[in-house]
N, C-alpha and C positions, 0 to 999 in steps of 0.2 A: 645422065649416068652413060657412061659405055661399057658393051657389054662385059671386058674383062676387068672390072672395078664392079662388079655385083657378086657376092657374094654366094651368091648360091651360083650361078653360072663357072664361077673357079670351081665351085664342088664338081658340081657336074662333069668338068674336064674332068676329071678322077673315076667317077665312079656311076657318070651317065652311061646310058642305052639301054640295051634289050636286057643282058646277061650280066651284065657288074654286079648288079646290085643280087642277084638270084646267088651271082658263084661267092659273092663276098657274105650271105645269108648261112651260106654251108660252112665256111670256112671260120665262122664266128665263134664255132666250140672248140678249135682244134685244127693240126693238122689232118691232113685228107691226101688220099692219092689220086692221080689223074682219072684213073680207071672206076672210081668210087664217085669223083664229082660227076664223070661222065652217066654215073646210073643215075645220077639225084635228078639228073636233067635232063630226062632224054628227048628233050622238044627239040635240043640245038644240036645242031652239026658238029663233029667232030674236029673241023677245019675252024669254026666260028668258037667254039669255045676254047681252042689252045689260042687262035686271035686276040681272043678278052683275057686270057691268063698272061700272056706274054703281052697287052699293054698292062697290066696292074701290074705287073713284077718290072717292067719301065716306069713307070711311075712310083714304085715302091713301096704302094700297097701291100704286094704281097712278096713271097722270098721262095724262089724252087731249090729242091733238094733232088740232087739226080744219085742214086745208087747205081754203083756199078753192078750188076747185075744180067744174066738174059733172062727173061725180055727185062730191059730197062726200067727199075721202078723209079716214078718220079712221082713225087707228095709238095703239097703246096701248106703253107701259112703266113697267116698276115705278121707282116711287120710290125715296128710299133708304131710307126703310120695308121697303117691301116687299123691299128687297135685304138685308136682312136677313134672311129668310124664307127666304134660298137653303139654307142649310143643311137647313133641316126640308122641303123638296123634294126635292133628293139623298135626305136620309134614307128617306120614303116612294116613293121611286123605287127605291132598292136594295132597300128591304124589300119592295117588289111584282115586283122581278124574281127573287129571292132564292126567294120563294113562289109562285113563276107556275105550277108544277102543281098545287100545294093549290087555289089559286082555280079554275083551270078546273077541276078534279074537284067543289068544292064547288056553282061554279055549274052544270055540268051535272046534281047531284042532284034539282036543285029543277022 
C-alpha cells in the first residue's frame, strides 16, 4: 500500500503534528479568540500557533473571522469538515484520561 492510500496517513495530513490536535481540542466546544487560544496553549510560540492555525484554515478544518477593530479581534471556529473530527478528538481525550498515570510515569523517566 502506498502511503497516500493509507487512511491514517491521509487523516494525519490534516490533523497531524504536535499542536493541531490540541488546537482542535480547544475549538471543539465552539468559537474561540486567538488570544484565548494562545493562553490555553502557553507552550506553543505565537509564530507556530499562527502557522498551525493557517494550515488548518487552508485545509478547511477551521474558519477564521476577523473583526475590524483596534486591536484586531480574530476568532476561530470549526467548519463542518472540522466538526466531523469531533469523535476522533473525543476518543483521544478519553484515551488520554484513561492512560494519564502511564503517561506521567513515562515522561518522568526521561
